[in-house]
PAPADREN-491463 format. One line per field, with one value per residue: residue in one letter; x, y, z of N, C-alpha, C in turn. Coordinates in pm, 1 decimal, decimal comma, m for minus. Example, Ala and Ser with C-alpha at 12.3 -4.5 7.8 and 13.67 -1.06 7.14 Angstrom:
code = [A:S]
n_X = [1319,0:1285,0]
n_Y = [m569,0:m225,0]
n_Z = [780,0:708,0]
ca_X = [1230,0:1367,0]
ca_Y = [m450,0:m106,0]
ca_Z = [780,0:714,0]
c_X = [1320,0:1290,0]
c_Y = [m330,0:3,0]
c_Z = [780,0:787,0]
REM end
This chain:
code = [M:L:S:P:R:G:R:S:A:I:L:L:L:A:L:A:A:I:P:L:T:S:C:G:G:D:G:S:A:D:G:G:R:A:A:P:G:F:V:H:V:H:A:V:G:A:D:P:A:D:G:A:V:Y:V:A:S:H:R:G:L:F:R:L:G:E:G:N:D:A:R:L:V:G:P:D:Q:D:T:M:G:F:T:G:S:G:T:F:L:A:S:G:H:P:S:E:E:A:Q:A:I:G:A:E:P:H:L:G:L:I:R:S:T:D:A:G:S:T:W:T:T:V:S:E:A:G:K:A:D:F:H:A:L:Q:Q:A:G:E:S:L:Y:A:Y:D:S:Q:T:G:R:V:R:R:S:T:D:G:G:R:T:W:R:I:G:A:R:L:P:V:F:D:L:A:A:G:E:K:E:P:D:R:V:Y:A:T:T:E:Q:G:V:M:L:S:Q:D:G:G:A:S:F:A:P:L:A:G:A:P:L:L:L:S:L:D:V:T:P:K:G:G:L:I:G:T:T:P:D:G:R:V:H:A:G:P:D:W:K:A:L:G:Q:V:S:G:G:A:I:A:A:F:T:V:L:H:R:P:T:S]
n_X = [m10051,5:m9896,8:m9684,4:m9536,2:m9226,4:m9025,1:m8718,1:m8764,7:m8980,9:m9258,2:m9380,9:m9666,5:m9741,6:m10001,8:m10195,0:m10512,2:m10701,3:m10801,9:m10880,4:m10644,3:m10552,3:m10309,5:m10210,5:m10238,3:m10017,8:m9678,5:m9477,6:m9237,7:m9158,9:m9068,8:m8929,6:m9075,8:m9355,1:m9686,2:m9937,2:m10165,7:m10265,6:m10261,4:m10383,4:m10346,3:m10224,7:m9921,8:m9706,2:m9559,6:m9333,6:m9066,1:m8806,7:m8535,9:m8349,4:m8466,3:m8725,3:m8929,5:m9225,5:m9294,6:m9483,2:m9536,8:m9676,7:m9923,3:m9881,7:m9622,4:m9357,5:m9443,3:m9397,0:m9511,4:m9658,3:m9751,4:m10086,5:m10303,3:m10123,7:m9939,4:m9657,2:m9526,4:m9216,9:m9045,2:m9010,1:m9309,0:m9428,1:m9527,9:m9487,5:m9414,6:m9307,8:m9125,6:m8864,6:m8717,3:m8437,3:m8232,9:m8079,4:m8297,1:m8491,2:m8672,2:m8939,2:m9140,5:m9329,9:m9271,1:m9431,5:m9752,9:m9741,1:m9463,7:m9424,3:m9575,1:m9413,4:m9211,0:m9071,7:m8942,8:m9163,6:m9125,4:m8959,4:m8759,7:m8516,0:m8468,2:m8277,5:m8236,0:m8050,1:m8112,4:m8344,1:m8558,1:m8582,5:m8435,7:m8364,3:m8173,9:m8098,5:m8056,6:m8072,4:m8220,6:m8382,4:m8664,3:m8739,4:m8805,3:m9067,0:m9098,6:m9314,5:m9300,6:m9062,2:m8804,2:m8580,8:m8327,3:m8098,7:m7794,8:m7916,3:m8145,9:m8476,0:m8708,8:m9015,6:m9098,1:m9335,3:m9356,3:m9242,3:m9333,7:m9175,3:m8982,2:m8699,4:m8353,4:m8097,3:m7760,3:m7596,8:m7695,6:m7890,9:m7782,8:m7714,6:m7897,1:m8034,9:m8246,8:m8549,0:m8818,8:m9129,8:m9426,3:m9746,9:m9737,1:m9840,2:m9706,8:m9377,3:m9171,9:m8902,5:m8628,0:m8342,6:m8206,0:m8240,9:m8169,9:m8200,8:m8450,3:m8755,6:m9077,0:m9387,9:m9689,5:m9982,0:m10252,4:m10312,0:m10246,9:m10008,7:m9673,2:m9360,7:m9012,3:m8705,9:m8468,2:m8374,4:m8561,9:m8562,0:m8731,9:m9067,4:m9299,8:m9622,0:m9704,8:m9785,7:m10088,7:m10115,3:m10322,9:m10514,1:m10340,0:m10276,3:m10068,7:m9746,1:m9499,5:m9171,2:m9068,9:m8808,4:m8711,9:m8769,0:m9032,7:m9369,3:m9598,8:m9905,8:m10161,1:m10505,9:m10734,7:m10963,8:m10874,9:m10790,5:m10541,5:m10287,1:m10074,3:m9804,8:m9652,3:m9895,9:m10095,0:m10262,1:m10524,8:m10461,2:m10607,4:m10833,7:m10801,6:m10927,9:m11133,7:m11135,5:m11003,5:m10645,9:m10407,6:m10131,0:m9859,6:m9638,7:m9387,0:m9219,2:m8916,7:m8838,8:m8613,6:m8660,4:m8635,7]
n_Y = [10357,6:10053,0:9818,8:9510,3:9407,9:9173,2:9233,7:9496,5:9788,2:9947,4:10263,5:10449,7:10781,0:11001,0:11289,4:11420,4:11630,4:11861,4:12152,1:12206,3:12272,0:12427,5:12366,1:12487,0:12655,9:12770,7:12678,1:12610,2:12352,7:12211,5:12387,0:12514,2:12722,7:12830,4:12859,4:12995,4:12782,8:12533,3:12603,7:12527,6:12206,5:12099,4:11917,5:11630,6:11487,9:11307,0:11336,7:11133,1:11124,8:11163,1:11078,1:11264,0:11414,8:11630,5:11896,0:12059,7:12361,9:12615,4:12814,1:12780,2:12564,5:12296,1:12115,5:11806,9:11701,7:11512,4:11383,2:11628,7:11830,3:12084,0:12259,3:12562,0:12586,4:12754,0:13038,7:13225,4:13126,5:13033,4:12719,5:12507,2:12270,1:12013,5:11839,2:11628,8:11515,0:11499,1:11732,9:11984,7:12064,4:12302,1:12490,4:12757,3:13036,8:13365,6:13503,9:13671,2:13919,9:13973,3:13984,3:14208,4:14414,2:14411,1:14168,6:13908,2:13711,1:13434,9:13169,4:13011,1:12752,5:12657,9:12601,8:12422,9:12358,8:12322,1:12184,4:12328,3:12572,3:12798,9:12932,7:12924,2:13059,0:12850,6:12836,6:12995,2:13202,0:13414,9:13328,6:13045,8:12821,3:12555,1:12304,4:12038,5:11830,0:11590,4:11373,4:11151,9:10959,0:11093,1:11258,4:11524,7:11590,2:11817,1:11992,6:12265,4:12501,9:12739,3:12719,8:12479,3:12255,4:11957,4:11923,3:11835,1:11794,3:11740,1:11842,3:11922,1:12110,1:12347,6:12387,9:12313,8:12064,0:12100,3:11937,4:11741,7:11889,1:11889,8:11873,5:11838,8:11661,7:11524,4:11399,4:11106,9:10905,4:10676,5:10585,0:10358,2:10339,3:10599,9:10728,9:10672,0:10808,4:10899,1:11056,4:11195,1:11281,7:11462,2:11302,2:11052,5:10820,1:10886,2:10776,9:10822,7:10715,9:10829,2:11018,3:11227,0:11360,6:11276,9:11143,2:10869,3:10703,8:10502,8:10183,2:10032,2:10156,4:10314,8:10625,9:10857,5:11083,3:11125,6:10975,1:10739,3:10595,5:10294,5:10185,7:9945,4:9971,3:9947,1:10067,0:10293,9:10456,4:10718,0:10765,6:11013,7:10999,2:10912,9:10645,7:10395,0:10246,7:9977,7:9913,7:9648,1:9550,4:9707,5:9671,0:9739,0:9888,5:10003,6:10254,9:10595,2:10772,0:11063,5:11144,7:11302,2:11307,1:11526,0:11527,9:11295,9:11029,2:10772,7:10596,7:10444,0:10226,3:10061,0:9740,6:9543,8]
n_Z = [797,9:820,8:675,3:696,0:552,2:526,7:668,6:695,2:687,3:530,6:550,3:504,0:452,3:456,3:390,0:415,9:192,2:346,6:545,8:798,7:1133,9:1344,4:1684,7:2025,0:2270,4:2334,0:2182,0:2296,6:2360,7:2134,9:1980,8:1786,5:1680,4:1754,8:1497,6:1244,6:1087,1:818,3:570,6:280,5:200,9:66,3:48,5:213,0:446,1:613,4:854,1:847,1:1048,6:1301,5:1272,9:1269,0:1142,6:874,0:733,2:436,4:357,8:265,7:450,4:537,8:670,5:871,7:1174,3:1283,0:1586,7:1876,9:1881,6:1755,0:1726,2:1564,7:1462,8:1344,6:1196,6:1068,0:846,8:756,6:470,1:137,0:98,2:m146,2:m341,4:m169,7:m7,4:226,9:394,8:618,4:501,1:404,7:118,3:m72,9:m234,7:m374,4:m267,9:m130,2:165,2:137,7:256,2:249,0:m28,1:m82,1:m1,8:m180,4:m224,8:m437,0:m643,7:m661,0:m496,8:m602,6:m573,9:m242,9:58,9:364,3:654,6:913,2:985,8:874,3:1006,2:922,1:595,3:292,6:m32,1:m314,6:m597,4:m890,3:m785,3:m781,6:m1031,2:m1078,9:m981,7:m811,8:m811,6:m756,0:m604,8:m609,2:m467,3:m577,3:m502,2:m598,2:m774,5:m830,1:m893,6:m1042,4:m1090,6:m1273,4:m1244,3:m1381,5:m1633,2:m1718,2:m1734,5:m1669,6:m1460,1:m1401,1:m1161,8:m1068,0:m882,3:m635,5:m692,7:m777,9:m1046,3:m1349,5:m1570,0:m1838,1:m1899,8:m2033,1:m2146,4:m1978,3:m1814,5:m1472,2:m1182,7:m974,7:m899,0:m910,8:m809,0:m759,1:m555,5:m643,8:m919,8:m1061,3:m1308,9:m1391,2:m1390,0:m1276,8:m1363,1:m1254,3:m1426,7:m1592,0:m1805,4:m1722,8:m1570,0:m1642,8:m1778,4:m1763,9:m1892,1:m1927,7:m1749,8:m1734,2:m1974,6:m2178,5:m2196,5:m2169,9:m2181,2:m1892,8:m1913,1:m1808,9:m1563,1:m1316,7:m1310,6:m1132,1:m862,2:m675,3:m636,8:m540,5:m507,1:m369,4:m136,7:m247,2:m510,3:m589,1:m667,5:m528,2:m518,2:m520,0:m593,9:m737,9:m572,8:m328,6:m300,5:m244,0:m430,4:m539,1:m755,0:m957,6:m1050,2:m962,9:m742,6:m513,8:m205,3:m8,1:126,5:190,2:460,2:448,6:190,0:m102,5:m136,6:m17,5:16,0:3,4:90,3:87,9:333,9:451,2:708,1:916,3:1073,7:1368,7]
ca_X = [m10066,0:m9764,0:m9689,1:m9406,1:m9161,7:m8900,0:m8648,4:m8792,0:m9123,3:m9295,6:m9478,8:m9731,3:m9789,2:m10096,6:m10276,4:m10631,0:m10707,8:m10896,7:m10809,0:m10595,1:m10505,0:m10211,3:m10267,9:m10188,2:m9887,7:m9585,0:m9377,8:m9110,4:m9122,9:m8998,2:m8864,7:m9165,0:m9447,8:m9822,9:m9965,7:m10309,0:m10308,1:m10195,4:m10458,3:m10335,7:m10111,2:m9856,8:m9616,3:m9536,0:m9212,9:m9015,0:m8662,5:m8492,7:m8264,8:m8545,3:m8859,3:m9028,1:m9301,8:m9304,7:m9585,7:m9514,7:m9810,6:m9938,0:m9834,6:m9487,2:m9326,4:m9487,8:m9356,2:m9623,5:m9631,3:m9851,7:m10224,0:m10324,2:m10033,2:m9854,0:m9582,9:m9454,2:m9076,5:m8966,1:m9083,4:m9441,3:m9410,7:m9603,2:m9390,3:m9477,2:m9228,0:m9047,0:m8804,0:m8637,9:m8358,7:m8117,0:m8088,4:m8428,7:m8499,5:m8810,8:m8964,1:m9269,8:m9344,4:m9271,0:m9565,5:m9815,8:m9688,8:m9329,5:m9437,2:m9631,4:m9306,8:m9110,7:m9003,9:m8968,2:m9279,6:m9089,3:m8843,1:m8659,4:m8483,2:m8411,1:m8215,2:m8225,6:m7969,7:m8155,1:m8480,5:m8658,0:m8588,7:m8386,4:m8346,9:m8088,6:m8126,6:m7962,2:m8074,4:m8345,6:m8465,5:m8741,1:m8768,1:m8868,5:m9159,8:m9097,0:m9429,8:m9263,7:m8919,7:m8781,2:m8441,7:m8302,0:m7954,3:m7727,2:m7998,8:m8261,5:m8571,4:m8801,1:m9110,4:m9112,6:m9468,4:m9346,5:m9206,9:m9397,1:m9073,0:m8911,2:m8555,7:m8268,3:m7970,8:m7671,4:m7508,5:m7773,1:m7981,2:m7713,8:m7734,2:m8005,0:m8055,9:m8388,6:m8602,7:m8941,9:m9239,3:m9554,2:m9809,9:m9706,8:m9890,0:m9607,8:m9263,8:m9125,1:m8781,6:m8560,2:m8196,2:m8151,3:m8243,4:m8193,2:m8237,9:m8589,4:m8839,4:m9219,6:m9464,8:m9834,8:m10036,9:m10393,6:m10320,1:m10203,7:m9869,7:m9574,4:m9231,2:m8891,2:m8590,8:m8348,0:m8352,8:m8656,4:m8551,5:m8851,5:m9160,5:m9399,4:m9720,2:m9676,5:m9897,7:m10157,8:m10126,4:m10444,8:m10494,0:m10289,2:m10232,6:m9940,0:m9675,9:m9368,7:m9094,2:m9023,8:m8664,0:m8680,6:m8802,9:m9174,1:m9446,5:m9722,2:m9964,9:m10296,4:m10598,1:m10802,3:m11065,1:m10813,6:m10750,7:m10397,9:m10258,9:m9934,3:m9768,1:m9687,2:m10030,8:m10181,0:m10357,9:m10570,4:m10420,0:m10707,3:m10890,3:m10768,8:m11046,7:m11125,9:m11146,8:m10882,4:m10522,3:m10333,2:m9988,0:m9839,3:m9502,2:m9353,8:m9097,4:m8855,7:m8784,6:m8566,4:m8721,3:m8544,7]
ca_Y = [10219,2:9993,6:9688,8:9445,0:9355,4:9111,6:9302,4:9638,9:9820,9:10062,1:10347,5:10542,3:10903,6:11069,7:11392,4:11451,0:11768,7:11937,3:12250,8:12158,1:12384,0:12398,9:12373,6:12593,1:12654,4:12871,8:12616,3:12593,3:12213,0:12158,4:12494,3:12575,2:12819,9:12812,6:12936,8:12988,3:12662,8:12502,5:12657,5:12421,2:12115,8:12074,7:11802,1:11574,8:11405,9:11281,6:11343,8:11001,4:11137,2:11148,1:11031,2:11371,5:11436,6:11770,8:11927,6:12182,5:12417,0:12753,9:12902,8:12746,9:12426,9:12259,7:11987,7:11745,5:11641,0:11415,7:11427,0:11720,5:11943,6:12117,4:12380,8:12628,7:12583,0:12849,5:13158,6:13217,3:13131,8:12930,7:12615,4:12418,2:12148,3:11992,7:11710,1:11639,8:11398,8:11566,5:11864,2:12008,6:12146,5:12344,4:12597,7:12819,6:13182,2:13438,5:13538,1:13784,3:14041,8:13998,0:14026,4:14343,5:14512,4:14402,6:14040,4:13838,2:13622,5:13293,0:13142,9:12925,5:12640,8:12701,6:12490,2:12439,3:12257,4:12319,6:12130,5:12423,0:12696,9:12905,0:12889,3:13002,1:13036,1:12768,6:12879,4:13032,2:13295,4:13506,4:13271,5:12914,5:12780,5:12409,8:12244,8:11902,4:11803,8:11449,5:11331,7:11014,2:10948,4:11219,6:11336,8:11596,9:11624,0:11924,8:12037,7:12410,7:12541,3:12858,7:12681,7:12352,3:12156,1:11878,6:11953,2:11743,7:11849,0:11644,3:11915,6:11978,3:12214,9:12472,2:12398,6:12225,9:12022,7:12117,0:11817,8:11742,6:11976,5:11822,9:11919,6:11737,6:11669,2:11472,9:11327,1:10997,3:10838,3:10608,1:10586,9:10243,0:10367,4:10744,7:10777,9:10632,2:10902,9:10891,5:11179,2:11181,0:11389,6:11446,1:11196,8:10927,3:10812,6:10888,0:10724,2:10860,3:10630,8:10905,2:11129,6:11336,4:11424,7:11240,6:11060,5:10791,1:10650,9:10379,3:10095,2:9963,1:10233,9:10393,9:10769,2:10885,3:11218,8:11115,8:10850,5:10732,1:10474,7:10234,9:10160,0:9831,0:10003,7:9933,7:10189,1:10310,3:10584,9:10747,2:10813,4:11137,9:10979,0:10871,0:10506,0:10369,4:10132,4:9937,8:9851,0:9672,6:9507,9:9815,7:9620,1:9839,7:9862,7:10056,2:10387,9:10691,5:10844,4:11207,0:11177,6:11328,1:11318,8:11646,2:11500,2:11152,9:10982,3:10639,7:10598,9:10315,1:10221,2:9926,8:9674,6:9448,7]
ca_Z = [755,8:826,3:610,3:710,2:431,8:567,8:776,7:687,4:682,7:449,7:618,4:413,7:514,6:368,6:452,5:336,7:143,0:427,8:625,4:926,4:1214,4:1447,2:1818,1:2110,8:2332,7:2285,1:2095,8:2363,7:2374,2:2018,4:1907,1:1689,5:1736,3:1707,6:1376,9:1213,4:1016,5:692,6:457,2:181,1:218,7:m61,9:52,2:345,6:451,0:746,9:870,2:894,9:1166,9:1424,0:1241,4:1276,6:1020,5:837,0:635,0:360,3:339,3:221,0:555,9:578,6:703,9:1005,2:1233,6:1352,1:1715,3:1921,0:1863,6:1644,2:1740,8:1450,7:1493,0:1236,8:1237,0:992,3:804,7:695,0:325,2:66,6:69,1:m246,1:m343,5:m47,6:17,8:348,7:437,3:675,0:439,6:345,9:m1,9:m92,8:m330,1:m350,9:m274,6:m3,3:214,1:69,6:318,9:196,3:m167,1:m84,8:20,2:m285,6:m241,4:m562,8:m624,9:m661,4:m411,8:m664,7:m484,9:m115,8:131,9:509,0:724,8:1053,3:990,9:829,1:1082,3:834,4:457,6:203,6:m174,0:m389,3:m737,7:m957,7:m708,1:m864,1:m1162,8:m1079,3:m876,4:m823,6:m745,1:m716,3:m589,3:m579,8:m458,5:m620,4:m488,7:m626,0:m865,7:m779,9:m998,1:m1007,9:m1192,9:m1266,8:m1292,2:m1464,6:m1770,6:m1750,5:m1767,9:m1568,7:m1455,8:m1324,3:m1113,5:m1001,6:m790,0:m525,8:m738,1:m817,3:m1190,7:m1392,8:m1708,1:m1869,2:m1962,4:m2110,8:m2107,6:m1958,2:m1691,0:m1371,7:m1046,2:m881,0:m954,3:m826,9:m855,8:m650,1:m554,3:m713,3:m1063,6:m1063,9:m1441,8:m1414,6:m1316,0:m1309,0:m1346,2:m1262,0:m1508,4:m1627,0:m1906,0:m1661,7:m1524,0:m1749,6:m1737,4:m1836,4:m1862,8:m1962,4:m1656,5:m1752,8:m2106,2:m2254,1:m2120,7:m2242,5:m2086,1:m1821,3:m1944,9:m1702,5:m1438,9:m1304,8:m1298,1:m998,7:m828,3:m607,8:m663,1:m476,9:m531,0:m244,7:m138,4:m332,6:m648,2:m616,2:m684,5:m452,2:m554,7:m474,2:m695,6:m696,7:m469,9:m203,5:m294,1:m250,6:m516,8:m550,0:m879,8:m1098,6:m1086,4:m915,3:m646,3:m417,9:m67,8:83,6:103,0:294,4:503,5:425,5:48,3:m180,4:m60,6:m54,8:15,3:23,9:72,5:139,3:413,7:483,9:842,4:951,2:1187,9:1431,7]
c_X = [m9926,6:m9770,7:m9552,9:m9354,6:m9027,1:m8840,4:m8669,4:m8941,1:m9143,4:m9404,4:m9534,8:m9780,4:m9878,5:m10174,0:m10392,7:m10635,3:m10817,8:m10819,6:m10770,0:m10538,9:m10402,1:m10271,9:m10183,2:m10052,6:m9796,4:m9474,1:m9247,7:m9065,4:m9039,8:m8936,2:m8950,1:m9253,6:m9586,3:m9849,4:m10109,7:m10354,2:m10244,4:m10252,3:m10461,4:m10212,8:m10054,0:m9770,5:m9600,8:m9412,0:m9169,0:m8863,5:m8615,3:m8405,7:m8342,3:m8689,0:m8966,2:m9093,6:m9318,4:m9408,1:m9552,4:m9650,4:m9805,5:m9883,7:m9695,4:m9470,7:m9363,2:m9427,1:m9474,2:m9576,8:m9739,1:m9992,1:m10238,0:m10228,7:m9946,2:m9789,4:m9510,3:m9309,0:m8989,7:m9049,2:m9220,8:m9422,2:m9491,5:m9503,9:m9455,4:m9402,7:m9144,8:m8989,6:m8711,0:m8568,9:m8228,0:m8113,1:m8224,9:m8413,8:m8644,9:m8816,0:m9098,9:m9264,1:m9324,7:m9415,0:m9621,2:m9765,1:m9550,7:m9335,1:m9490,0:m9524,9:m9187,7:m9037,5:m9039,0:m9079,9:m9244,9:m8960,2:m8731,2:m8637,3:m8415,8:m8370,4:m8209,9:m8143,5:m8006,3:m8302,8:m8586,9:m8665,7:m8543,7:m8356,6:m8251,0:m8120,8:m8016,0:m7954,5:m8213,5:m8437,1:m8534,1:m8784,2:m8852,2:m8958,9:m9175,7:m9211,1:m9403,9:m9112,4:m8903,1:m8631,6:m8431,2:m8151,5:m7889,2:m7807,6:m8114,3:m8349,3:m8666,1:m8895,1:m9134,3:m9246,1:m9463,2:m9316,7:m9274,8:m9299,1:m9020,6:m8763,1:m8483,2:m8139,5:m7889,8:m7572,5:m7589,5:m7865,1:m7914,4:m7726,1:m7831,8:m7991,2:m8205,2:m8437,1:m8734,0:m9042,3:m9366,2:m9612,2:m9802,4:m9778,8:m9778,8:m9497,8:m9221,5:m9002,8:m8713,4:m8410,3:m8136,2:m8143,2:m8269,7:m8228,9:m8384,6:m8679,3:m8982,2:m9283,9:m9612,8:m9890,9:m10185,9:m10413,9:m10279,2:m10058,4:m9777,0:m9439,7:m9120,7:m8779,4:m8459,5:m8334,8:m8442,8:m8649,4:m8674,0:m8935,8:m9252,7:m9497,7:m9674,3:m9798,3:m9955,6:m10178,3:m10259,6:m10412,4:m10457,1:m10257,4:m10092,0:m9879,2:m9541,6:m9305,5:m9046,0:m8872,7:m8622,5:m8720,9:m8947,6:m9243,4:m9571,3:m9776,7:m10107,3:m10379,3:m10666,9:m10905,6:m11008,6:m10781,8:m10599,8:m10374,5:m10109,0:m9910,7:m9679,6:m9828,2:m10136,9:m10296,8:m10395,8:m10530,1:m10522,9:m10751,6:m10852,1:m10894,4:m11027,0:m11129,0:m11012,8:m10762,1:m10444,6:m10184,6:m9965,0:m9691,2:m9490,1:m9222,1:m9048,1:m8798,4:m8739,1:m8643,8:m8625,3:m8589,9]
c_Y = [10159,5:9852,7:9622,7:9393,8:9295,4:9184,4:9452,1:9660,7:9942,4:10137,5:10447,0:10662,1:10975,5:11171,3:11424,6:11598,7:11844,9:12039,5:12192,5:12276,2:12338,6:12425,7:12459,4:12570,9:12755,3:12811,9:12588,0:12448,7:12163,2:12266,4:12558,1:12678,0:12795,4:12904,3:12911,6:12864,8:12650,4:12581,6:12554,0:12337,1:12083,5:11949,5:11756,3:11487,6:11387,3:11287,8:11209,1:11007,5:11114,6:11101,7:11137,9:11393,8:11586,6:11787,1:12061,1:12238,0:12560,3:12852,6:12869,0:12599,4:12400,8:12125,9:11933,3:11682,2:11541,3:11472,9:11513,5:11839,0:11961,8:12251,9:12434,0:12641,6:12683,2:12968,3:13127,5:13237,0:13019,4:12824,9:12511,0:12285,6:12137,4:11851,5:11724,4:11509,7:11452,5:11710,3:11878,2:12096,1:12180,9:12451,6:12658,2:12970,1:13245,1:13465,2:13656,7:13916,5:14077,0:14043,9:14169,2:14450,8:14488,3:14272,0:13978,2:13735,3:13474,3:13272,5:13071,4:12804,1:12696,4:12579,6:12523,6:12325,7:12250,0:12283,4:12234,8:12553,3:12816,4:12846,5:12981,6:12965,2:12952,0:12816,3:12927,1:13124,0:13393,8:13450,2:13144,9:12894,6:12629,8:12350,4:12101,0:11892,9:11657,2:11419,5:11185,5:10992,1:11084,7:11309,5:11403,4:11632,5:11732,5:11949,8:12185,9:12451,5:12661,6:12826,4:12552,4:12242,0:12082,8:11913,7:11845,8:11814,7:11737,6:11713,8:11987,5:12091,6:12345,1:12496,0:12290,3:12187,1:12028,5:11995,8:11841,8:11843,7:11892,4:11869,6:11811,0:11766,5:11634,5:11402,5:11218,1:10933,9:10776,3:10608,5:10473,4:10264,7:10516,4:10801,6:10752,3:10720,1:10896,0:11027,8:11145,1:11303,7:11365,6:11335,2:11060,5:10932,8:10802,9:10842,7:10777,7:10765,8:10698,6:11031,0:11248,5:11406,4:11396,6:11146,5:10985,6:10735,1:10520,3:10288,2:10031,5:10041,5:10307,6:10542,9:10800,3:11033,4:11217,5:10979,7:10854,8:10597,9:10422,1:10209,7:10042,8:9853,4:9983,7:10067,9:10184,6:10448,7:10597,9:10804,6:10942,0:11119,1:10917,5:10723,9:10492,4:10240,6:10105,0:9871,0:9729,7:9629,0:9606,2:9765,3:9730,0:9798,0:9911,4:10195,0:10477,6:10768,4:10993,9:11245,3:11199,0:11351,1:11439,8:11619,2:11356,9:11121,9:10843,3:10648,2:10457,5:10323,6:10079,2:9872,8:9570,4:9306,8]
c_Z = [743,8:771,2:621,0:576,9:474,2:686,2:772,6:684,0:595,4:524,1:518,7:494,1:416,3:448,7:361,0:302,7:215,7:508,3:760,2:1004,1:1313,6:1583,4:1908,4:2171,7:2270,7:2201,8:2165,3:2369,4:2256,2:1932,1:1801,9:1755,1:1678,0:1589,1:1334,9:1137,1:880,3:574,0:344,2:214,9:82,0:m63,6:196,4:338,7:593,6:745,4:923,9:1019,5:1295,3:1399,1:1244,0:1140,7:997,4:725,9:568,8:320,6:289,3:324,2:606,9:607,9:849,7:1045,8:1312,7:1482,4:1750,5:1904,2:1740,6:1646,0:1616,6:1477,9:1370,6:1278,8:1162,0:952,5:748,8:545,2:263,2:19,2:m20,9:m250,1:m217,4:m47,7:136,3:382,3:492,7:628,7:372,9:222,0:m26,0:m200,4:m296,7:m362,8:m135,9:40,9:136,0:126,6:264,4:51,1:m177,1:m65,1:m72,4:m302,0:m376,0:m542,6:m616,5:m581,8:m485,4:m576,6:m359,7:m34,4:280,6:567,5:872,1:1065,4:964,6:904,2:999,1:697,2:384,2:58,9:m236,1:m534,6:m775,6:m877,6:m802,4:m997,8:m1154,1:m958,5:m890,1:m741,9:m702,5:m710,8:m550,5:m580,1:m499,9:m617,8:m507,0:m719,1:m790,7:m899,5:m949,1:m1124,5:m1172,4:m1327,8:m1385,0:m1610,8:m1814,1:m1782,3:m1644,3:m1577,5:m1375,5:m1286,0:m1048,4:m909,7:m682,2:m564,2:m775,2:m967,4:m1234,3:m1538,8:m1734,1:m1947,1:m2034,6:m2056,8:m2097,1:m1825,4:m1583,8:m1240,4:m947,1:m958,7:m857,0:m891,1:m735,1:m665,8:m636,0:m864,2:m1084,3:m1199,3:m1473,9:m1327,9:m1369,5:m1286,1:m1351,4:m1331,8:m1531,2:m1728,8:m1851,3:m1618,6:m1644,0:m1694,0:m1827,7:m1794,3:m1899,5:m1876,3:m1678,4:m1885,4:m2191,9:m2169,4:m2216,3:m2140,5:m2022,6:m1835,7:m1818,7:m1575,2:m1434,2:m1302,9:m1153,2:m982,6:m769,7:m635,1:m592,4:m509,2:m396,3:m251,3:m226,3:m478,1:m685,1:m626,1:m597,6:m483,8:m506,4:m588,3:m647,3:m586,7:m341,5:m190,6:m313,3:m329,0:m519,3:m684,5:m854,2:m1138,1:m1037,5:m829,0:m547,4:m276,3:33,0:43,4:219,5:331,7:481,6:279,7:m18,1:m89,5:m110,6:m65,7:58,6:7,7:130,7:211,8:439,0:623,9:874,5:1069,8:1242,6:1404,4]
REM end
């Protein structure tokens, strides 16, 4: 769904919470390889360098191609939190096979500089499982499912400031106001104005699973039944076919 906004456009990327499978071939066209499918979709994003869409899933990171084609571009791992903008950051778990031979159960924060083909550990290996990651300028926000806390880093995830404890579905923040971070929870949308140290309910917001901040500071989110709303008045933009949304993001693309 593409919506003109002056000299720019907002592109909404949403994947329904249904099993999706990758398609055939040997992967030679784009450097990926065929794989058995996503199993679960955890996050979706696009590389602004080339516009390629990536899906973080239970079976690893996939690059989407034309039609229904999806190629596994890196290791078979349960990729949970994911953010991609030139440098990719992710978290999750090694594959069940790797854990069976002694791999630590949690990846901590991992980093890729080759579009997901290879990954290196940044921090918290064996300790943290970041189910949500959000870049906001120089700040990186994360939700650690192991401790139930929001974290903030200003050095690329090497060190962290521990913030509030609350059960989080998704985190959202923007480059224009990096201290302002939103969290979607079972109790509704929560807002922090101190970099995740404390949160309070965001008045008037509907119950949302996913939320993102637009480049101009607006809010767009999705409800459990797949409706898309835009703040601050939370006007309904439409309904995503397929029911509940497994992953959602807002992209900014310049227009001529």
